N, C-alpha and C positions, 0 to 999 in steps of 0.2 A: 327434311325441310322444316324450318322453324315457323310455326304459325302462332298468331296471337293467343297468349294464354297457355301455350304448350311447353314453355320452358321458363326458367328463372331469368334467362337472357333474352327473352322475347322483347320486342320494342314496347316501351312504356314511357310515361311522362315522369322521368326521374329528376327533373330540374331541381326540385327541392333538396335532393340529396347532395348536390354540389356544394351548397353552403353548409349543410348539417355535418357532412363527413369530410369537409375541406378537401374535396377532390381537386387535383392540380392539373394544369396544362404545362408540361415541361418545356415545350418548344412550339414553333409555328409549323403549319402544314407545309409540305413540300409541293413541288410542281413537276409534272411529268414532261419528259423530253426525250427524243431520240438523239443520242449524242455520238459523235465519231469516236470509235474506240481509241484512236490515236490521241484524243484530247483528254483521256482519263488517266489519272495517276494514282499511285499507292504510296502512302507515307509509312515506312517501316519503323518509324519511331514508336508507333503504337499498334501497327498492323502485324499480322502473322508473317514470320520469316520462314517457318517450316512448311512451305507449300508442298502439297501432295502432287507429285508428278503423275501418279497413277490416276488421281481424280481429274486433273487437267486433261490428260489423254482421253479419259472416258467421256468427258463433256465434249471435247473437240471432235472425237470420232463419230459421235451420235448426237449432234447438236439438236436440242429441242427448244423452240421458242417458249413453249409452255413451261418447260423445266427451267428456263432462264429467268422467267418472270421479270422483275425490275431490280437493277442494281441500285443500292442506296449510295448517294453521292453528296458530298459537301462542297459548296462553292465558297472559296475564300475571297477576301476582299480584293485580291489581285486578279480575280476572275478564274484562277486555276481550279480544276475540278479533281477531287480526291475520293476514291471509292472506299467506303467504310464497311460495306458488305457486298461481296461479289467478286473478290479477287480471283478466285479460281475460274469463274465464268469469263472475266476479262482476259486472263491469260489464255484460255482456250480460244476465245474469239480472235486474239492477236495472231493465232496460228491458222486462222481460216480466212483466206483471201476473199471468199464469197460473203463474208459478214463484215460490213463496214460500220454500221451504227448499232448501238445497244440501247435498249429501253432503260431509262434511268428516272428515279425519283430524286429530285434535286432539292437539297435544303441549304439554307444560308449558314455559313460557318462564322462564328464570332472569334474563334481562336482554336488552336490545336487542342486545347483542353476540351472544348465543346465537341470536337471531332472524336476524341478518345472516349468521351462520355457517350456519344452516339454509337460508337463501335461496341461499347459494353452493352448498351440497351438493346441494340439490334441483334446482338449475338446471344446474350444471356436470356432474353425474354422469349426467343423463338427457337433456339437450338444451343447445344452445349458449346462452350468455348474452352480451349485448352488453358490450363492453369497458368502457364508462362505468358500466354497472350493476354489473359485477363490481368495478370500482375503488371505487365508493361503498361497497359492502359490505365491501371490504378495509379501508377507512378506519375503518368502524364497528368492525371486529374488531381494530383496532389493529395491522394489518400495518405493520411498521417502514418499509418502502420506500414503501408507499402513503401513509402519514401524512406522510412527508417530502415527497413530491411535492405533496400537498394543501397543506401549510404553505408550501412554496416558491411555489406559484402564488398563494396568498392574499397572501403577503408582497409579491409584485411586482404584485398587482392584475390577475392573469390569470384568466379564467373558462374552465373546462374544459367543453366542450359537445359533443354528438353531431354537430352540424353547425355548426362554427365558420365564421362569415361576417363578423362585424364586428371592429372594433378591440379589442385586448386579449382576444382569445379564441383558444383552441387546441383541437384535437381528438385529437392523436396520443398518447392515454393509454398505449398499450402501449409506444411509443417512450420516453416519459418514465419509465416504470417500469423499462425496460431500462437506460436511462442512469443512473438513480438507483442501481440495483443495482451499477453499475460504479464510479461516482465521483460522489458526492452534491455535493461542492464544485464540481466542474466543471459539473454540471447547473445549480446555482444561478446561476453566472456566465452560462451560456448563456441561461437564461430572462430574466435582467436585460438582457443585450445584445440579445436577440431582440425584447424589448418596445420598446426604444429604436430599433431599426432598423425594425420593422414598425409604423409609426405610422398607416398608412392602411388597413390590412386585418388579417385574422386571421394568426396566425403559422403559416407552412407547415411541413410535416414536413421538407422538404429544408433549411430554414434551421436547424432544430434539429440535424439530422444533421451538416450542414457545420460549424456552430459548435462542436459537441461534439467533432468530430474535430480541429478546429484547436486547441482548448484542451488536449485530451489529448495531441496530438502535440507542441505547442510552447509551450503556456501563453500564447498571444498575447492572450487576453482580459483579461489583467492588464497589457498593454503599452499605455500611454496613447497613444503614437504610432499604433499599429495601430488602436486604437479611433477615434481622430480621423479616420484615413483611411477606415475602414469606414463611419463615420457620414455621409460625404459622399454615400453612395449610398442609394437607396431600396430597399425590400424588393422591389419589382417588378423593378428593374434587376438586383438580385442573383439573383433567380429566373431572369431571362433569361440571365444569365451561366452559371448552373448548367445550364440547358437546353442552351445551346450546347456547354458542355464535355461534358455527358452524351451529346449527339448525336455528338460527335467521338470519344468513348471507347467508345460503344456500350454503356454501362452507367450506372446511377444509384446508385452505392454512396455511403456516407458520405464516403469519401475523395474521390470525384469531386465531390460537393457542396462539400466543403471546397476543392478545387482551383478550382472555378468561382468561389466567393466570393473566394478569394485572387487569382485572375487579374484580377478587376475592381478589387479593392482596390489591387493593385500597379500599375494602369494609370497611367503618367506618373511613376512614382517611380524615382529613381535607386537608392536603397537599398531593395531589395525584400524583402518578408517571405517566409519559407520554412517549409514543413512537411515532416515526414519521412513 
């Protein structure tokens, strides 16, 4: 129990701090309401698509009102209600005929962008959010780096998925965002080359790391001779070369990935390519 003077977060007159430290109010308070579960919607343009059936089943089979707490809901101008935090609880309730209404904290929505921002805030401030879900919300909120990555992948016909398994898929969203924040042009070249190299399977993280280092180090991804030599090798053989080099170096850094790719590309060449 927090008592006066017992904690840095105990109640105090901090009014003066609002102006001094420029504390902000990002939005208006919501209002509590018990709302019919059938009136609640989920917008998958920014919400999770990878719903955990196991989690829904666990909530459904042992429903707890305390555990449910309040769903966070946005009311659009049309009057429709969209859940931005509580999708699993909503899905569980939909399978329980004895639960008709759900406790909701309702906020007014100015736009889908404000909903995506609310989704980010409600999830990242209180609990972890999956990288792909965070990325989708960042795109909706027009984050410059995320929009670039999204456009780049679409341009080259690459699908971003949580579990990249097939051809023309990739999953390393955090790595793509990091690379784009450093050098957007280099990342665009990397994605294009990676797609042409990885024709039989998903694009691995190490290929992105290695190619990005190569381009940033020496600009070889615009060298037609280098590209011709690189394309003689499959994605699998390049990954094997990276693994061998990483094993010898005792590390798997972007530079090591680049050195592995370069070692295989240079095999049999008199005039070898180099990176710094």
